[in-house]
C-alpha positions as CSV (number, residue, x, y, z in Angstrom):
1,M,-57.0,-175.2,-88.4
2,R,-58.4,-174.7,-85.0
3,I,-55.5,-176.6,-83.5
4,H,-53.0,-174.4,-85.4
5,H,-54.6,-171.1,-83.9
6,K,-54.7,-172.6,-80.5
7,N,-50.9,-173.4,-80.6
8,R,-50.2,-169.9,-81.9
9,F,-52.2,-168.5,-79.0
10,L,-50.4,-170.6,-76.4
11,L,-47.0,-169.6,-77.8
12,A,-47.9,-165.9,-77.7
13,A,-49.1,-166.2,-74.1
14,L,-45.9,-168.0,-73.1
15,A,-43.8,-165.3,-74.7
16,V,-45.7,-162.6,-72.8
17,A,-45.4,-164.4,-69.5
18,T,-41.7,-164.9,-70.1
19,A,-41.2,-161.3,-70.8
20,V,-43.1,-160.2,-67.7
21,G,-41.1,-162.6,-65.6
22,V,-37.8,-161.2,-66.9
23,L,-38.9,-157.6,-66.3
24,T,-40.2,-158.5,-62.8
25,G,-37.0,-160.3,-61.9
26,C,-34.9,-157.4,-63.1
27,S,-36.8,-155.0,-60.8
28,R,-36.2,-156.9,-57.6
29,A,-33.5,-155.9,-55.1
30,D,-32.9,-159.5,-54.2
31,S,-32.5,-160.7,-57.7
32,S,-30.3,-163.7,-58.3
33,A,-28.2,-161.5,-60.6
34,G,-26.5,-160.2,-57.4
35,P,-26.1,-156.7,-55.9
36,A,-27.4,-153.8,-58.0
37,A,-24.8,-151.8,-59.9
38,N,-23.8,-148.2,-58.8
39,E,-25.7,-145.9,-61.2
40,G,-24.4,-142.7,-59.7
41,A,-26.6,-139.9,-58.3
42,A,-30.4,-140.6,-58.4
43,S,-32.7,-138.4,-60.3
44,E,-35.0,-138.3,-57.2
45,V,-34.8,-139.3,-53.6
46,R,-37.9,-139.7,-51.5
47,V,-37.4,-139.0,-47.8
48,G,-39.8,-139.6,-44.9
49,F,-39.9,-138.1,-41.3
50,F,-42.2,-137.1,-38.6
51,P,-43.4,-133.6,-37.6
52,N,-41.8,-134.1,-34.2
53,V,-39.0,-132.3,-32.3
54,T,-37.3,-135.7,-32.2
55,H,-36.9,-135.4,-36.0
56,A,-35.3,-132.0,-35.8
57,P,-32.3,-132.9,-38.2
58,A,-34.8,-133.7,-40.9
59,L,-37.0,-130.7,-40.3
60,I,-34.0,-128.4,-40.3
61,G,-32.4,-130.1,-43.3
62,V,-35.5,-129.5,-45.3
63,K,-36.4,-126.0,-44.2
64,K,-32.8,-124.6,-44.4
65,D,-32.1,-126.4,-47.7
66,F,-29.1,-128.4,-46.3
67,F,-30.3,-131.5,-48.1
68,K,-30.9,-129.7,-51.4
69,Q,-27.5,-128.0,-51.3
70,E,-25.8,-131.4,-51.0
71,L,-28.1,-133.3,-53.4
72,G,-27.5,-130.9,-56.3
73,A,-29.5,-132.0,-59.3
74,T,-31.2,-134.8,-57.4
75,K,-34.8,-133.9,-56.7
76,L,-35.8,-134.1,-53.0
77,T,-39.4,-135.3,-52.3
78,T,-40.5,-135.5,-48.7
79,Q,-43.4,-137.2,-46.9
80,T,-44.4,-137.0,-43.2
81,F,-45.8,-139.7,-41.0
82,N,-47.3,-140.0,-37.5
83,A,-45.3,-143.0,-36.4
84,G,-42.9,-145.7,-37.6
85,P,-45.0,-148.6,-38.7
86,E,-46.8,-146.7,-41.4
87,E,-43.4,-145.3,-42.6
88,V,-42.1,-148.8,-42.7
89,N,-45.0,-149.8,-45.0
90,A,-44.0,-147.0,-47.3
91,L,-40.4,-148.2,-47.5
92,L,-41.5,-151.8,-48.1
93,G,-44.0,-150.7,-50.7
94,G,-41.2,-148.9,-52.6
95,S,-42.8,-145.4,-52.3
96,L,-40.0,-144.2,-50.0
97,D,-36.2,-144.4,-50.3
98,I,-34.8,-143.1,-47.0
99,A,-36.6,-142.6,-43.6
100,F,-35.9,-140.8,-40.4
101,I,-37.6,-143.3,-38.0
102,G,-37.7,-144.7,-34.5
103,S,-35.3,-147.4,-33.5
104,G,-38.0,-150.1,-32.9
105,P,-39.6,-149.7,-36.4
106,A,-36.1,-149.6,-37.9
107,I,-35.5,-153.1,-36.6
108,N,-39.0,-154.2,-37.7
109,A,-38.3,-152.9,-41.2
110,F,-35.1,-154.9,-41.4
111,T,-37.0,-158.0,-40.2
112,K,-40.0,-157.6,-42.6
113,S,-37.8,-156.9,-45.5
114,K,-35.5,-159.9,-44.8
115,G,-32.5,-157.7,-44.6
116,A,-33.4,-155.3,-47.5
117,I,-33.7,-152.3,-45.2
118,Q,-30.5,-151.0,-43.6
119,L,-29.5,-148.6,-40.8
120,I,-27.2,-145.9,-42.1
121,S,-27.1,-143.2,-39.4
122,G,-28.3,-141.9,-36.1
123,A,-30.1,-138.5,-35.8
124,V,-31.4,-137.9,-32.3
125,T,-31.0,-139.5,-28.9
126,G,-33.4,-139.0,-25.9
127,G,-36.8,-137.3,-26.0
128,A,-39.4,-139.8,-24.7
129,Q,-41.2,-139.8,-21.4
130,L,-44.1,-141.5,-19.6
131,V,-46.2,-138.5,-18.5
132,V,-49.3,-139.0,-16.4
133,K,-52.0,-137.3,-14.3
134,P,-50.4,-135.5,-11.3
135,E,-52.3,-137.7,-8.8
136,I,-50.4,-140.8,-10.0
137,A,-47.4,-140.8,-7.6
138,D,-45.7,-144.1,-8.4
139,V,-45.6,-147.0,-10.9
140,G,-47.9,-149.1,-8.7
141,Q,-50.7,-146.6,-9.2
142,L,-50.8,-147.4,-13.0
143,K,-53.0,-150.4,-12.2
144,G,-56.3,-150.0,-14.0
145,K,-55.1,-146.9,-15.9
146,N,-55.4,-146.2,-19.6
147,L,-52.1,-145.0,-21.3
148,T,-51.5,-144.0,-24.9
149,T,-48.7,-144.6,-27.4
150,P,-48.5,-143.2,-30.9
151,Q,-49.0,-146.5,-32.8
152,L,-49.0,-150.2,-32.3
153,A,-45.3,-151.5,-32.3
154,N,-43.8,-148.1,-32.7
155,T,-40.8,-147.1,-30.6
156,Q,-42.7,-145.7,-27.6
157,D,-45.2,-148.6,-27.7
158,V,-42.4,-151.1,-27.4
159,A,-40.8,-149.0,-24.6
160,L,-44.0,-148.8,-22.6
161,K,-44.9,-152.5,-23.0
162,K,-41.4,-153.6,-22.0
163,F,-41.4,-151.3,-19.0
164,L,-44.9,-152.6,-17.8
165,A,-43.7,-156.2,-18.4
166,G,-40.7,-155.6,-16.1
167,K,-43.0,-154.3,-13.4
168,G,-45.6,-157.2,-13.8
169,L,-48.3,-154.8,-15.0
170,T,-48.8,-156.1,-18.5
171,E,-52.4,-157.3,-17.8
172,Q,-53.3,-154.5,-15.5
173,V,-52.7,-151.4,-17.7
174,K,-54.7,-150.6,-20.8
175,I,-52.8,-149.3,-23.7
176,T,-54.6,-147.3,-26.4
177,T,-52.7,-146.3,-29.6
178,M,-53.6,-143.0,-31.2
179,D,-52.0,-140.1,-33.1
180,N,-50.0,-137.8,-30.8
181,P,-52.5,-134.8,-31.2
182,K,-55.3,-137.1,-30.3
183,S,-53.4,-138.3,-27.2
184,F,-53.1,-134.6,-26.1
185,D,-56.8,-134.0,-26.6
186,A,-57.8,-137.2,-24.8
187,F,-55.6,-136.4,-21.8
188,K,-57.1,-132.9,-21.5
189,K,-60.6,-134.4,-21.6
190,G,-59.7,-136.9,-18.9
191,E,-60.3,-139.8,-21.3
192,V,-56.7,-141.3,-20.7
193,D,-54.4,-141.2,-17.8
194,G,-51.2,-140.4,-19.6
195,G,-48.9,-141.7,-22.3
196,W,-45.4,-142.8,-23.3
197,L,-44.7,-140.1,-25.9
198,P,-42.0,-138.5,-28.0
199,E,-41.2,-134.8,-28.0
200,P,-42.8,-132.4,-28.3
201,W,-45.9,-134.3,-27.1
202,A,-44.5,-135.3,-23.7
203,S,-43.7,-131.6,-23.1
204,R,-47.1,-130.5,-24.4
205,L,-48.9,-132.7,-21.9
206,V,-46.7,-131.4,-19.1
207,V,-46.7,-127.7,-19.9
208,D,-50.1,-127.3,-21.6
209,A,-52.2,-130.0,-19.9
210,G,-50.8,-130.3,-16.4
211,A,-49.2,-133.8,-16.6
212,K,-46.2,-134.9,-14.6
213,V,-43.2,-137.1,-15.6
214,L,-43.4,-140.5,-14.1
215,I,-40.6,-142.1,-16.1
216,D,-38.0,-140.4,-18.3
217,E,-36.7,-143.1,-20.7
218,K,-33.2,-141.7,-20.3
219,T,-33.1,-143.2,-16.8
220,L,-33.5,-146.7,-18.2
221,W,-30.4,-146.6,-20.5
222,P,-26.7,-146.6,-19.8
223,D,-25.4,-143.0,-19.7
224,G,-28.9,-141.9,-20.4
225,R,-28.5,-142.4,-24.2
226,F,-30.8,-144.3,-26.4
227,P,-31.6,-143.9,-30.2
228,S,-34.9,-142.2,-30.5
229,T,-34.5,-141.3,-34.2
230,V,-32.2,-143.0,-36.8
231,V,-31.9,-143.1,-40.6
232,I,-32.6,-146.2,-42.6
233,V,-32.6,-146.8,-46.4
234,R,-33.8,-149.3,-48.9
235,G,-30.7,-151.5,-49.6
236,E,-31.3,-151.5,-53.3
237,F,-31.3,-147.6,-53.3
238,L,-28.1,-147.6,-51.4
239,Q,-26.5,-150.0,-53.9
240,R,-27.7,-148.1,-56.9
241,H,-27.2,-144.5,-55.6
242,P,-24.5,-144.4,-52.8
243,D,-23.5,-140.9,-53.9
244,T,-27.1,-139.7,-53.2
245,V,-27.2,-141.4,-49.8
246,R,-23.8,-139.8,-48.9
247,A,-25.1,-136.4,-50.0
248,L,-28.2,-136.7,-47.8
249,L,-26.0,-137.7,-44.8
250,K,-23.8,-134.7,-45.5
251,G,-27.0,-132.6,-45.4
252,E,-28.0,-134.2,-42.1
253,L,-24.6,-133.4,-40.5
254,A,-24.8,-129.9,-41.8
255,A,-28.2,-129.5,-40.2
256,I,-27.0,-130.9,-36.9
257,D,-23.8,-128.7,-36.9
258,W,-25.9,-125.6,-37.7
259,A,-28.5,-126.4,-35.0
260,K,-25.7,-126.8,-32.4
261,A,-24.1,-123.5,-33.4
262,N,-27.5,-121.7,-33.6
263,P,-29.7,-123.2,-30.9
264,A,-32.2,-120.3,-30.7
265,E,-32.7,-120.1,-34.5
266,A,-32.9,-123.9,-34.7
267,K,-35.9,-123.9,-32.4
268,T,-37.5,-121.2,-34.5
269,V,-37.0,-123.2,-37.7
270,V,-38.3,-126.4,-36.2
271,N,-41.3,-124.6,-34.8
272,G,-42.1,-123.1,-38.2
273,A,-41.9,-126.5,-39.7
274,L,-44.2,-128.0,-37.1
275,K,-46.7,-125.2,-37.8
276,E,-46.6,-125.9,-41.5
277,L,-46.8,-129.7,-41.2
278,A,-48.9,-130.2,-38.1
279,G,-51.1,-127.0,-38.2
280,S,-49.9,-125.4,-35.0
281,A,-46.7,-124.0,-33.5
282,L,-45.5,-124.7,-30.0
283,S,-45.3,-122.3,-27.1
284,E,-41.8,-121.1,-26.1
285,A,-42.0,-123.1,-22.9
286,V,-42.9,-126.3,-24.7
287,L,-40.2,-125.8,-27.3
288,D,-37.5,-125.1,-24.7
289,R,-38.5,-128.2,-22.6
290,A,-38.6,-130.4,-25.7
291,F,-35.2,-129.4,-27.0
292,S,-33.7,-129.8,-23.5
293,A,-34.7,-133.5,-23.6
294,I,-32.9,-134.4,-26.9
295,E,-29.4,-134.5,-28.4
296,L,-28.9,-134.1,-32.1
297,N,-26.2,-136.6,-33.1
298,P,-25.4,-138.8,-36.1
299,D,-24.2,-141.5,-33.7
300,P,-26.8,-144.3,-33.9
301,V,-25.9,-145.6,-30.4
302,A,-25.4,-149.0,-32.1
303,A,-24.8,-150.8,-28.8
304,A,-28.4,-150.3,-27.8
305,F,-29.9,-152.3,-30.8
306,P,-29.4,-155.8,-29.5
307,Q,-31.3,-154.8,-26.4
308,L,-33.9,-153.1,-28.4
309,A,-34.4,-156.3,-30.4
310,K,-35.0,-158.2,-27.1
311,D,-37.3,-155.5,-25.9
312,S,-39.7,-156.2,-28.8
313,V,-39.9,-159.8,-27.6
314,T,-40.6,-158.7,-24.0
315,A,-43.2,-156.3,-25.3
316,G,-44.9,-159.0,-27.2
317,V,-44.4,-157.4,-30.6
318,V,-42.4,-160.3,-32.0
319,K,-41.9,-163.9,-30.9
320,E,-38.1,-163.9,-31.0
321,A,-35.3,-161.4,-31.2
322,V,-34.1,-160.9,-34.7
323,A,-30.4,-161.5,-35.5
324,L,-29.1,-158.1,-36.4
325,K,-26.0,-159.1,-38.4
326,G,-26.1,-157.1,-41.6
327,F,-28.6,-154.6,-40.2
328,A,-26.3,-151.6,-40.6
329,D,-24.1,-150.2,-43.3
330,F,-22.2,-147.2,-41.9
331,G,-19.9,-146.9,-44.9
332,P,-21.4,-143.8,-46.3
333,L,-21.7,-142.1,-42.9
334,N,-18.1,-142.9,-42.0
335,E,-16.9,-141.4,-45.3
336,V,-18.8,-138.2,-44.3
337,L,-17.4,-138.3,-40.8
338,K,-13.8,-138.8,-42.0
339,A,-14.1,-135.9,-44.3
340,K,-15.0,-133.7,-41.3
341,N,-12.2,-135.3,-39.1
342,L,-14.9,-136.8,-36.8
343,P,-14.8,-140.2,-35.1
344,V,-16.2,-143.0,-37.3
345,V,-19.0,-145.4,-36.2
346,G,-18.0,-149.0,-35.5
347,A,-20.6,-151.7,-34.8
348,P,-19.3,-155.2,-35.8
349,E,-22.4,-156.8,-34.2
350,L,-24.7,-154.9,-36.7
351,T,-22.6,-154.8,-39.9
352,K,-21.7,-157.6,-42.3
């Protein structure tokens, strides 16, 4: 009798394990069953972005309801982050569907997810500078100094480390990662000598704390254009809900078009969003300077990404440059651009 009960127990346990395995397998984006089927519009889309001027399309899209207007019945849930790596973790953990994010973490997300995170649009170009104490007159005087970046392996962290490596200063400059507001406070107190920062923080250090620009990142790129903010998506979400992704991109373009047509009001809207999300608004001087440093544009500047992948190696963030084939899917964006009679995005080196 004891043997009979034991066998029944083992069979029941096996049945449960099999059922769990089936359910788990069905939930995976990389299931052997192949690409997920198009399920139409999602009931909810979870979108991440930063409370920075360099994320103006997202801030305007939310505050002016451009996203909601295009999403219709789909619920929009938003979450803000200080820097890219923590936002990447949210994507990889499945608590976020779409992210406005820096170019460096976008590549990192693609790498960590083994291709399950994809680039779908640009958002903003420009808007990052190395700002320092006014007595630092040239790059050579950075020796022995302490500079900040928003977070380890974020876009500005990679840019600074790559720049220092190119100048032979990797071992001679201390880099401290801290939240942007803390960088501002630390600079004012004299605890750090400067930082490679996104807008509006570069402008805040210059206007409100007396820093000077040592390097404008625009000077390091062809035609002065580099992708500071792009849009990425979980590949499974794109497969299941392409209509929702397209709707969000329509909202992004609507926000960009409105901002270009209403520059003064766009600054006011962004400033209001920053006050709500970060606790304080910017002065007019800081806001004007920050906006003058950026361009709102859905063009992801795709040609820059192979170099950005190499920069992560130079910066010591990764050991080898990732192959970017399959990184981007500009299908939804190009459908939106075509509908507005705008040039489409082509990037054979990034797409499948």
